Predicted model as a PDB file, atoms N, CA, C, CB and O in Angstrom, pLDDT in the B-factor column:
MODEL        1                                                                  
ATOM      1  N   MET A   1     101.205  54.420  94.105  1.00 56.00           N  
ATOM      2  CA  MET A   1     102.185  53.872  94.557  1.00 56.00           C  
ATOM      3  C   MET A   1     103.607  54.960  94.849  1.00 56.00           C  
ATOM      4  CB  MET A   1     102.353  52.766  93.581  1.00 56.00           C  
ATOM      5  O   MET A   1     104.041  55.810  94.071  1.00 56.00           O  
ATOM      6  N   ILE A   2     104.052  54.656  96.020  1.00 63.00           N  
ATOM      7  CA  ILE A   2     104.788  55.948  96.107  1.00 63.00           C  
ATOM      8  C   ILE A   2     106.306  55.482  95.729  1.00 63.00           C  
ATOM      9  CB  ILE A   2     104.646  56.695  97.703  1.00 63.00           C  
ATOM     10  O   ILE A   2     106.711  54.432  96.229  1.00 63.00           O  
ATOM     11  N   SER A   3     107.179  56.247  94.840  1.00 72.00           N  
ATOM     12  CA  SER A   3     108.325  55.848  94.330  1.00 72.00           C  
ATOM     13  C   SER A   3     109.715  55.602  95.546  1.00 72.00           C  
ATOM     14  CB  SER A   3     108.581  56.981  93.224  1.00 72.00           C  
ATOM     15  O   SER A   3     110.036  56.401  96.426  1.00 72.00           O  
ATOM     16  N   LYS A   4     110.169  54.656  95.338  1.00 74.00           N  
ATOM     17  CA  LYS A   4     111.179  54.329  96.476  1.00 74.00           C  
ATOM     18  C   LYS A   4     112.293  55.803  97.116  1.00 74.00           C  
ATOM     19  CB  LYS A   4     112.250  52.983  95.697  1.00 74.00           C  
ATOM     20  O   LYS A   4     112.831  56.043  98.197  1.00 74.00           O  
ATOM     21  N   THR A   5     112.223  56.577  95.655  1.00 74.00           N  
ATOM     22  CA  THR A   5     112.746  57.704  96.772  1.00 74.00           C  
ATOM     23  C   THR A   5     112.211  58.604  97.197  1.00 74.00           C  
ATOM     24  CB  THR A   5     113.640  58.335  96.550  1.00 74.00           C  
ATOM     25  O   THR A   5     112.933  59.592  97.334  1.00 74.00           O  
ATOM     26  N   LEU A   6     110.628  58.768  97.648  1.00 64.00           N  
ATOM     27  CA  LEU A   6     109.939  59.465  98.059  1.00 64.00           C  
ATOM     28  C   LEU A   6     109.554  58.480  99.273  1.00 64.00           C  
ATOM     29  CB  LEU A   6     109.026  59.998  97.084  1.00 64.00           C  
ATOM     30  O   LEU A   6     109.238  59.077 100.302  1.00 64.00           O  
ATOM     31  N   ARG A   7     109.526  57.071  99.333  1.00 73.00           N  
ATOM     32  CA  ARG A   7     109.366  56.497 100.717  1.00 73.00           C  
ATOM     33  C   ARG A   7     109.763  57.161 101.810  1.00 73.00           C  
ATOM     34  CB  ARG A   7     109.960  55.390 100.842  1.00 73.00           C  
ATOM     35  O   ARG A   7     109.050  57.481 102.760  1.00 73.00           O  
ATOM     36  N   PRO A   8     111.001  57.382 101.658  1.00 77.00           N  
ATOM     37  CA  PRO A   8     111.458  57.973 103.121  1.00 77.00           C  
ATOM     38  C   PRO A   8     111.239  59.301 103.938  1.00 77.00           C  
ATOM     39  CB  PRO A   8     112.687  57.995 103.080  1.00 77.00           C  
ATOM     40  O   PRO A   8     111.531  59.544 105.109  1.00 77.00           O  
ATOM     41  N   VAL A   9     110.603  60.139 102.923  1.00 71.00           N  
ATOM     42  CA  VAL A   9     110.197  61.472 103.420  1.00 71.00           C  
ATOM     43  C   VAL A   9     108.452  61.584 103.312  1.00 71.00           C  
ATOM     44  CB  VAL A   9     111.026  62.700 102.433  1.00 71.00           C  
ATOM     45  O   VAL A   9     107.876  62.596 103.709  1.00 71.00           O  
ATOM     46  N   ALA A  10     107.672  60.354 102.697  1.00 70.00           N  
ATOM     47  CA  ALA A  10     106.063  60.205 102.345  1.00 70.00           C  
ATOM     48  C   ALA A  10     105.611  60.958 103.946  1.00 70.00           C  
ATOM     49  CB  ALA A  10     105.378  58.119 102.025  1.00 70.00           C  
ATOM     50  O   ALA A  10     104.822  61.899 104.037  1.00 70.00           O  
ATOM     51  N   PRO A  11     106.327  60.282 105.150  1.00 78.00           N  
ATOM     52  CA  PRO A  11     105.105  60.678 106.406  1.00 78.00           C  
ATOM     53  C   PRO A  11     105.661  62.074 106.547  1.00 78.00           C  
ATOM     54  CB  PRO A  11     105.100  59.642 108.164  1.00 78.00           C  
ATOM     55  O   PRO A  11     104.639  62.759 106.501  1.00 78.00           O  
ATOM     56  N   ALA A  12     106.513  62.762 106.668  1.00 74.00           N  
ATOM     57  CA  ALA A  12     107.129  64.066 106.702  1.00 74.00           C  
ATOM     58  C   ALA A  12     106.101  64.683 106.006  1.00 74.00           C  
ATOM     59  CB  ALA A  12     108.576  64.244 106.095  1.00 74.00           C  
ATOM     60  O   ALA A  12     105.244  65.352 106.583  1.00 74.00           O  
ATOM     61  N   LEU A  13     106.126  64.507 104.792  1.00 70.00           N  
ATOM     62  CA  LEU A  13     105.085  65.103 103.724  1.00 70.00           C  
ATOM     63  C   LEU A  13     103.524  65.149 104.377  1.00 70.00           C  
ATOM     64  CB  LEU A  13     105.083  64.049 102.250  1.00 70.00           C  
ATOM     65  O   LEU A  13     103.034  66.211 104.762  1.00 70.00           O  
ATOM     66  N   ALA A  14     102.975  64.159 104.433  1.00 76.00           N  
ATOM     67  CA  ALA A  14     101.837  64.028 105.046  1.00 76.00           C  
ATOM     68  C   ALA A  14     101.645  64.748 106.345  1.00 76.00           C  
ATOM     69  CB  ALA A  14     101.651  62.772 105.183  1.00 76.00           C  
ATOM     70  O   ALA A  14     100.649  65.456 106.489  1.00 76.00           O  
ATOM     71  N   SER A  15     102.621  64.601 107.399  1.00 76.00           N  
ATOM     72  CA  SER A  15     102.642  65.678 108.309  1.00 76.00           C  
ATOM     73  C   SER A  15     102.272  67.278 108.088  1.00 76.00           C  
ATOM     74  CB  SER A  15     103.842  65.619 108.693  1.00 76.00           C  
ATOM     75  O   SER A  15     101.457  68.011 108.649  1.00 76.00           O  
ATOM     76  N   VAL A  16     103.182  67.486 107.074  1.00 71.00           N  
ATOM     77  CA  VAL A  16     103.190  69.024 106.540  1.00 71.00           C  
ATOM     78  C   VAL A  16     102.057  69.462 106.306  1.00 71.00           C  
ATOM     79  CB  VAL A  16     103.880  69.307 105.347  1.00 71.00           C  
ATOM     80  O   VAL A  16     101.517  70.450 106.805  1.00 71.00           O  
ATOM     81  N   LEU A  17     101.433  68.339 105.106  1.00 69.00           N  
ATOM     82  CA  LEU A  17     100.136  68.657 104.791  1.00 69.00           C  
ATOM     83  C   LEU A  17      98.694  68.732 105.543  1.00 69.00           C  
ATOM     84  CB  LEU A  17     100.026  67.964 103.995  1.00 69.00           C  
ATOM     85  O   LEU A  17      97.690  69.333 105.159  1.00 69.00           O  
ATOM     86  N   ALA A  18      98.886  67.890 106.820  1.00 75.00           N  
ATOM     87  CA  ALA A  18      97.799  67.727 107.545  1.00 75.00           C  
ATOM     88  C   ALA A  18      97.955  69.099 108.378  1.00 75.00           C  
ATOM     89  CB  ALA A  18      97.757  66.299 108.360  1.00 75.00           C  
ATOM     90  O   ALA A  18      96.877  69.648 108.607  1.00 75.00           O  
ATOM     91  N   LEU A  19      99.063  69.730 108.857  1.00 72.00           N  
ATOM     92  CA  LEU A  19      99.146  70.770 109.326  1.00 72.00           C  
ATOM     93  C   LEU A  19      98.476  71.940 108.850  1.00 72.00           C  
ATOM     94  CB  LEU A  19     100.163  70.888 109.386  1.00 72.00           C  
ATOM     95  O   LEU A  19      97.725  72.721 109.434  1.00 72.00           O  
ATOM     96  N   VAL A  20      99.001  71.897 107.382  1.00 72.00           N  
ATOM     97  CA  VAL A  20      98.643  73.177 106.556  1.00 72.00           C  
ATOM     98  C   VAL A  20      97.002  73.159 106.309  1.00 72.00           C  
ATOM     99  CB  VAL A  20      99.520  73.175 104.991  1.00 72.00           C  
ATOM    100  O   VAL A  20      96.310  74.169 106.181  1.00 72.00           O  
ATOM    101  N   LEU A  21      96.708  72.299 106.285  1.00 72.00           N  
ATOM    102  CA  LEU A  21      94.783  72.125 106.068  1.00 72.00           C  
ATOM    103  C   LEU A  21      94.526  72.386 107.528  1.00 72.00           C  
ATOM    104  CB  LEU A  21      93.943  70.216 105.475  1.00 72.00           C  
ATOM    105  O   LEU A  21      93.763  73.342 107.658  1.00 72.00           O  
ATOM    106  N   ALA A  22      94.900  71.867 108.643  1.00 74.00           N  
ATOM    107  CA  ALA A  22      94.492  72.713 110.064  1.00 74.00           C  
ATOM    108  C   ALA A  22      94.247  73.953 109.821  1.00 74.00           C  
ATOM    109  CB  ALA A  22      95.540  72.783 111.178  1.00 74.00           C  
ATOM    110  O   ALA A  22      93.181  74.568 109.819  1.00 74.00           O  
ATOM    111  N   THR A  23      95.920  74.470 109.498  1.00 73.00           N  
ATOM    112  CA  THR A  23      95.893  75.998 109.503  1.00 73.00           C  
ATOM    113  C   THR A  23      94.595  76.555 108.672  1.00 73.00           C  
ATOM    114  CB  THR A  23      97.322  76.582 108.807  1.00 73.00           C  
ATOM    115  O   THR A  23      93.684  77.162 109.237  1.00 73.00           O  
ATOM    116  N   GLY A  24      94.607  76.370 107.723  1.00 66.00           N  
ATOM    117  CA  GLY A  24      93.947  76.957 107.336  1.00 66.00           C  
ATOM    118  C   GLY A  24      91.958  76.721 107.679  1.00 66.00           C  
ATOM    119  O   GLY A  24      91.019  77.461 107.384  1.00 66.00           O  
ATOM    120  N   ALA A  25      91.982  75.656 108.248  1.00 56.00           N  
ATOM    121  CA  ALA A  25      90.478  75.690 108.610  1.00 56.00           C  
ATOM    122  C   ALA A  25      90.758  76.576 110.168  1.00 56.00           C  
ATOM    123  CB  ALA A  25      89.629  73.807 108.754  1.00 56.00           C  
ATOM    124  O   ALA A  25      89.645  76.851 110.616  1.00 56.00           O  
ATOM    125  N   VAL A  26      91.228  76.796 110.565  1.00 59.00           N  
ATOM    126  CA  VAL A  26      91.049  77.610 111.885  1.00 59.00           C  
ATOM    127  C   VAL A  26      91.618  79.175 111.174  1.00 59.00           C  
ATOM    128  CB  VAL A  26      92.180  76.863 113.452  1.00 59.00           C  
ATOM    129  O   VAL A  26      91.396  80.211 111.802  1.00 59.00           O  
ATOM    130  N   SER A  27      91.996  79.198 110.487  1.00 56.00           N  
ATOM    131  CA  SER A  27      91.545  80.552 109.663  1.00 56.00           C  
ATOM    132  C   SER A  27      90.300  81.046 109.164  1.00 56.00           C  
ATOM    133  CB  SER A  27      92.120  80.589 108.612  1.00 56.00           C  
ATOM    134  O   SER A  27      89.949  82.225 109.119  1.00 56.00           O  
ATOM    135  N   ALA A  28      89.611  79.952 108.762  1.00 56.00           N  
ATOM    136  CA  ALA A  28      88.516  80.096 108.243  1.00 56.00           C  
ATOM    137  C   ALA A  28      88.046  80.370 109.268  1.00 56.00           C  
ATOM    138  CB  ALA A  28      87.980  79.234 107.529  1.00 56.00           C  
ATOM    139  O   ALA A  28      87.754  81.561 109.165  1.00 56.00           O  
ATOM    140  N   GLN A  29      87.735  79.978 110.364  1.00 57.00           N  
ATOM    141  CA  GLN A  29      86.758  79.911 111.310  1.00 57.00           C  
ATOM    142  C   GLN A  29      87.022  81.238 112.128  1.00 57.00           C  
ATOM    143  CB  GLN A  29      86.824  78.543 112.151  1.00 57.00           C  
ATOM    144  O   GLN A  29      86.141  81.639 112.890  1.00 57.00           O  
ATOM    145  N   ASP A  30      88.430  82.061 111.968  1.00 58.00           N  
ATOM    146  CA  ASP A  30      88.256  83.117 112.618  1.00 58.00           C  
ATOM    147  C   ASP A  30      88.027  84.516 111.842  1.00 58.00           C  
ATOM    148  CB  ASP A  30      89.289  83.127 113.408  1.00 58.00           C  
ATOM    149  O   ASP A  30      88.443  85.642 112.116  1.00 58.00           O  
ATOM    150  N   ALA A  31      87.033  83.950 110.528  1.00 58.00           N  
ATOM    151  CA  ALA A  31      87.502  84.942 109.764  1.00 58.00           C  
ATOM    152  C   ALA A  31      85.951  86.098 109.931  1.00 58.00           C  
ATOM    153  CB  ALA A  31      87.995  84.235 108.027  1.00 58.00           C  
ATOM    154  O   ALA A  31      85.676  87.156 109.365  1.00 58.00           O  
ATOM    155  N   GLY A  32      85.184  85.243 111.011  1.00 62.00           N  
ATOM    156  CA  GLY A  32      84.253  86.296 111.054  1.00 62.00           C  
ATOM    157  C   GLY A  32      84.008  86.490 112.368  1.00 62.00           C  
ATOM    158  O   GLY A  32      82.880  86.501 112.861  1.00 62.00           O  
ATOM    159  N   ALA A  33      85.070  86.649 112.982  1.00 63.00           N  
ATOM    160  CA  ALA A  33      85.427  86.979 114.451  1.00 63.00           C  
ATOM    161  C   ALA A  33      85.359  88.596 114.494  1.00 63.00           C  
ATOM    162  CB  ALA A  33      87.041  86.360 114.914  1.00 63.00           C  
ATOM    163  O   ALA A  33      85.864  89.386 113.696  1.00 63.00           O  
ATOM    164  N   ALA A  34      84.611  88.855 115.622  1.00 67.00           N  
ATOM    165  CA  ALA A  34      84.851  90.536 115.972  1.00 67.00           C  
ATOM    166  C   ALA A  34      86.227  91.195 115.554  1.00 67.00           C  
ATOM    167  CB  ALA A  34      84.787  90.796 117.653  1.00 67.00           C  
ATOM    168  O   ALA A  34      87.155  90.604 116.105  1.00 67.00           O  
ATOM    169  N   PRO A  35      86.545  91.991 114.939  1.00 64.00           N  
ATOM    170  CA  PRO A  35      87.349  93.057 115.437  1.00 64.00           C  
ATOM    171  C   PRO A  35      88.311  92.957 116.291  1.00 64.00           C  
ATOM    172  CB  PRO A  35      86.725  93.838 115.902  1.00 64.00           C  
ATOM    173  O   PRO A  35      87.606  92.695 117.266  1.00 64.00           O  
ATOM    174  N   ALA A  36      89.425  92.958 116.723  1.00 67.00           N  
ATOM    175  CA  ALA A  36      90.316  93.230 117.665  1.00 67.00           C  
ATOM    176  C   ALA A  36      89.980  94.819 117.974  1.00 67.00           C  
ATOM    177  CB  ALA A  36      91.827  92.871 117.154  1.00 67.00           C  
ATOM    178  O   ALA A  36      89.787  95.737 117.176  1.00 67.00           O  
ATOM    179  N   LYS A  37      89.979  94.811 119.778  1.00 73.00           N  
ATOM    180  CA  LYS A  37      90.310  96.425 119.827  1.00 73.00           C  
ATOM    181  C   LYS A  37      91.073  96.842 120.105  1.00 73.00           C  
ATOM    182  CB  LYS A  37      89.837  97.147 120.342  1.00 73.00           C  
ATOM    183  O   LYS A  37      92.103  96.482 120.675  1.00 73.00           O  
ATOM    184  N   ARG A  38      90.498  98.183 119.546  1.00 66.00           N  
ATOM    185  CA  ARG A  38      91.889  99.422 119.005  1.00 66.00           C  
ATOM    186  C   ARG A  38      92.087 100.239 119.930  1.00 66.00           C  
ATOM    187  CB  ARG A  38      91.647 100.496 117.679  1.00 66.00           C  
ATOM    188  O   ARG A  38      91.124 100.326 120.692  1.00 66.00           O  
ATOM    189  N   PRO A  39      93.107 100.996 120.222  1.00 79.00           N  
ATOM    190  CA  PRO A  39      93.001 102.252 120.926  1.00 79.00           C  
ATOM    191  C   PRO A  39      91.831 103.390 120.406  1.00 79.00           C  
ATOM    192  CB  PRO A  39      94.421 102.863 120.821  1.00 79.00           C  
ATOM    193  O   PRO A  39      91.542 103.580 119.224  1.00 79.00           O  
ATOM    194  N   ALA A  40      91.277 104.043 121.481  1.00 83.00           N  
ATOM    195  CA  ALA A  40      90.043 104.907 121.367  1.00 83.00           C  
ATOM    196  C   ALA A  40      90.418 105.836 120.260  1.00 83.00           C  
ATOM    197  CB  ALA A  40      89.636 105.716 122.759  1.00 83.00           C  
ATOM    198  O   ALA A  40      89.447 106.186 119.588  1.00 83.00           O  
ATOM    199  N   PRO A  41      91.999 106.511 119.757  1.00 83.00           N  
ATOM    200  CA  PRO A  41      92.100 107.067 118.400  1.00 83.00           C  
ATOM    201  C   PRO A  41      92.053 106.632 117.371  1.00 83.00           C  
ATOM    202  CB  PRO A  41      92.860 107.520 118.195  1.00 83.00           C  
ATOM    203  O   PRO A  41      91.681 107.298 116.405  1.00 83.00           O  
ATOM    204  N   LEU A  42      92.438 105.332 117.292  1.00 82.00           N  
ATOM    205  CA  LEU A  42      92.268 104.541 116.160  1.00 82.00           C  
ATOM    206  C   LEU A  42      90.708 104.261 115.852  1.00 82.00           C  
ATOM    207  CB  LEU A  42      93.057 103.245 116.375  1.00 82.00           C  
ATOM    208  O   LEU A  42      90.246 104.296 114.711  1.00 82.00           O  
ATOM    209  N   MET A  43      90.041 104.012 116.877  1.00 85.00           N  
ATOM    210  CA  MET A  43      88.717 103.811 116.543  1.00 85.00           C  
ATOM    211  C   MET A  43      87.814 104.808 116.120  1.00 85.00           C  
ATOM    212  CB  MET A  43      88.209 103.309 117.458  1.00 85.00           C  
ATOM    213  O   MET A  43      86.648 104.693 115.740  1.00 85.00           O  
ATOM    214  N   GLN A  44      88.604 105.907 116.255  1.00 88.00           N  
ATOM    215  CA  GLN A  44      87.594 107.467 115.790  1.00 88.00           C  
ATOM    216  C   GLN A  44      87.737 107.771 114.416  1.00 88.00           C  
ATOM    217  CB  GLN A  44      88.109 109.036 116.578  1.00 88.00           C  
ATOM    218  O   GLN A  44      87.106 108.586 113.743  1.00 88.00           O  
ATOM    219  N   LEU A  45      89.043 106.681 113.951  1.00 88.00           N  
ATOM    220  CA  LEU A  45      89.550 107.086 112.408  1.00 88.00           C  
ATOM    221  C   LEU A  45      88.764 106.275 111.610  1.00 88.00           C  
ATOM    222  CB  LEU A  45      91.182 106.811 112.017  1.00 88.00           C  
ATOM    223  O   LEU A  45      88.529 106.595 110.445  1.00 88.00           O  
ATOM    224  N   ASP A  46      88.077 104.669 112.392  1.00 89.00           N  
ATOM    225  CA  ASP A  46      87.133 104.009 111.601  1.00 89.00           C  
ATOM    226  C   ASP A  46      85.674 104.524 111.776  1.00 89.00           C  
ATOM    227  CB  ASP A  46      87.215 102.586 111.901  1.00 89.00           C  
ATOM    228  O   ASP A  46      84.854 104.201 112.636  1.00 89.00           O  
ATOM    229  N   THR A  47      85.543 105.510 110.625  1.00 89.00           N  
ATOM    230  CA  THR A  47      83.958 106.515 111.069  1.00 89.00           C  
ATOM    231  C   THR A  47      82.837 105.466 110.494  1.00 89.00           C  
ATOM    232  CB  THR A  47      83.728 108.474 110.009  1.00 89.00           C  
ATOM    233  O   THR A  47      81.709 105.437 110.986  1.00 89.00           O  
ATOM    234  N   ASP A  48      83.276 104.509 109.291  1.00 91.00           N  
ATOM    235  CA  ASP A  48      81.856 103.529 108.973  1.00 91.00           C  
ATOM    236  C   ASP A  48      81.451 102.692 109.951  1.00 91.00           C  
ATOM    237  CB  ASP A  48      81.981 102.541 107.803  1.00 91.00           C  
ATOM    238  O   ASP A  48      80.368 102.108 109.916  1.00 91.00           O  
ATOM    239  N   GLY A  49      82.512 102.554 111.121  1.00 88.00           N  
ATOM    240  CA  GLY A  49      82.528 101.150 111.980  1.00 88.00           C  
ATOM    241  C   GLY A  49      82.857  99.632 111.540  1.00 88.00           C  
ATOM    242  O   GLY A  49      82.704  98.676 112.300  1.00 88.00           O  
ATOM    243  N   ASP A  50      83.384  99.524 110.064  1.00 91.00           N  
ATOM    244  CA  ASP A  50      83.510  98.127 109.763  1.00 91.00           C  
ATOM    245  C   ASP A  50      84.611  97.414 110.397  1.00 91.00           C  
ATOM    246  CB  ASP A  50      83.626  97.958 108.406  1.00 91.00           C  
ATOM    247  O   ASP A  50      84.847  96.218 110.226  1.00 91.00           O  
ATOM    248  N   GLY A  51      85.335  98.285 111.207  1.00 87.00           N  
ATOM    249  CA  GLY A  51      86.666  97.516 112.262  1.00 87.00           C  
ATOM    250  C   GLY A  51      88.233  97.392 111.134  1.00 87.00           C  
ATOM    251  O   GLY A  51      89.246  96.695 111.066  1.00 87.00           O  
ATOM    252  N   ARG A  52      87.580  98.591 110.370  1.00 91.00           N  
ATOM    253  CA  ARG A  52      89.222  98.240 109.205  1.00 91.00           C  
ATOM    254  C   ARG A  52      88.993  99.895 108.966  1.00 91.00           C  
ATOM    255  CB  ARG A  52      89.107  96.762 107.136  1.00 91.00           C  
ATOM    256  O   ARG A  52      87.920 100.447 108.720  1.00 91.00           O  
ATOM    257  N   ILE A  53      90.319 100.520 109.111  1.00 91.00           N  
ATOM    258  CA  ILE A  53      90.787 101.919 108.693  1.00 91.00           C  
ATOM    259  C   ILE A  53      91.200 101.840 107.174  1.00 91.00           C  
ATOM    260  CB  ILE A  53      92.087 102.441 109.634  1.00 91.00           C  
ATOM    261  O   ILE A  53      92.258 101.331 106.805  1.00 91.00           O  
ATOM    262  N   THR A  54      90.168 102.447 106.243  1.00 94.00           N  
ATOM    263  CA  THR A  54      90.376 102.537 104.861  1.00 94.00           C  
ATOM    264  C   THR A  54      91.522 103.356 104.614  1.00 94.00           C  
ATOM    265  CB  THR A  54      89.229 103.037 104.170  1.00 94.00           C  
ATOM    266  O   THR A  54      92.218 103.626 105.592  1.00 94.00           O  
ATOM    267  N   ARG A  55      91.902 103.871 103.325  1.00 94.00           N  
ATOM    268  CA  ARG A  55      93.036 104.815 102.709  1.00 94.00           C  
ATOM    269  C   ARG A  55      92.530 106.094 103.147  1.00 94.00           C  
ATOM    270  CB  ARG A  55      93.254 104.767 100.998  1.00 94.00           C  
ATOM    271  O   ARG A  55      93.166 106.896 103.830  1.00 94.00           O  
ATOM    272  N   ALA A  56      90.724 106.324 102.490  1.00 94.00           N  
ATOM    273  CA  ALA A  56      89.897 107.295 102.684  1.00 94.00           C  
ATOM    274  C   ALA A  56      89.817 107.866 104.019  1.00 94.00           C  
ATOM    275  CB  ALA A  56      88.779 106.904 102.302  1.00 94.00           C  
ATOM    276  O   ALA A  56      90.040 109.049 104.275  1.00 94.00           O  
ATOM    277  N   GLU A  57      89.443 106.844 104.973  1.00 93.00           N  
ATOM    278  CA  GLU A  57      89.378 107.091 106.551  1.00 93.00           C  
ATOM    279  C   GLU A  57      90.889 107.764 106.996  1.00 93.00           C  
ATOM    280  CB  GLU A  57      89.078 105.461 107.449  1.00 93.00           C  
ATOM    281  O   GLU A  57      91.010 108.718 107.765  1.00 93.00           O  
ATOM    282  N   TRP A  58      91.726 107.219 106.495  1.00 92.00           N  
ATOM    283  CA  TRP A  58      92.835 107.590 107.020  1.00 92.00           C  
ATOM    284  C   TRP A  58      93.285 108.931 106.597  1.00 92.00           C  
ATOM    285  CB  TRP A  58      93.722 106.664 106.777  1.00 92.00           C  
ATOM    286  O   TRP A  58      93.713 109.717 107.442  1.00 92.00           O  
ATOM    287  N   ASP A  59      93.219 109.242 105.369  1.00 93.00           N  
ATOM    288  CA  ASP A  59      93.784 110.495 104.856  1.00 93.00           C  
ATOM    289  C   ASP A  59      93.087 111.766 104.760  1.00 93.00           C  
ATOM    290  CB  ASP A  59      94.171 110.280 103.688  1.00 93.00           C  
ATOM    291  O   ASP A  59      93.463 112.800 104.208  1.00 93.00           O  
ATOM    292  N   ALA A  60      91.633 111.437 105.609  1.00 91.00           N  
ATOM    293  CA  ALA A  60      90.309 112.348 106.081  1.00 91.00           C  
ATOM    294  C   ALA A  60      90.887 113.311 107.273  1.00 91.00           C  
ATOM    295  CB  ALA A  60      88.877 111.265 106.755  1.00 91.00           C  
ATOM    296  O   ALA A  60      91.601 112.774 108.120  1.00 91.00           O  
ATOM    297  N   PRO A  61      90.677 114.371 107.352  1.00 87.00           N  
ATOM    298  CA  PRO A  61      90.602 115.123 108.604  1.00 87.00           C  
ATOM    299  C   PRO A  61      90.234 114.310 109.938  1.00 87.00           C  
ATOM    300  CB  PRO A  61      89.581 116.199 108.397  1.00 87.00           C  
ATOM    301  O   PRO A  61      89.418 113.392 109.862  1.00 87.00           O  
ATOM    302  N   PRO A  62      90.859 114.661 111.207  1.00 77.00           N  
ATOM    303  CA  PRO A  62      90.215 113.918 112.160  1.00 77.00           C  
ATOM    304  C   PRO A  62      88.951 114.703 112.902  1.00 77.00           C  
ATOM    305  CB  PRO A  62      91.291 113.494 113.142  1.00 77.00           C  
ATOM    306  O   PRO A  62      88.577 115.864 113.072  1.00 77.00           O  
ATOM    307  N   PRO A  63      88.663 113.793 113.131  1.00 67.00           N  
ATOM    308  CA  PRO A  63      86.804 113.798 113.691  1.00 67.00           C  
ATOM    309  C   PRO A  63      86.844 114.822 114.424  1.00 67.00           C  
ATOM    310  CB  PRO A  63      86.059 112.439 114.722  1.00 67.00           C  
ATOM    311  O   PRO A  63      85.828 115.205 115.006  1.00 67.00           O  
TER     312      PRO A  63                                                      
ENDMDL                                                                          
END                                                                             
């Protein structure tokens, strides 16, 4: 049972909760997406091809 003090804001809280849950579901679906296209110089830094530039790759001398 919702208390009298929360009753006026209950619909707003339900809407916010639904939005947060929906956003999390969309983020989870995008987690496996291909990495975004990067300019050629940045792609050269990604020496292991995982789509991320690690600190070691950044600090290494240019290829």
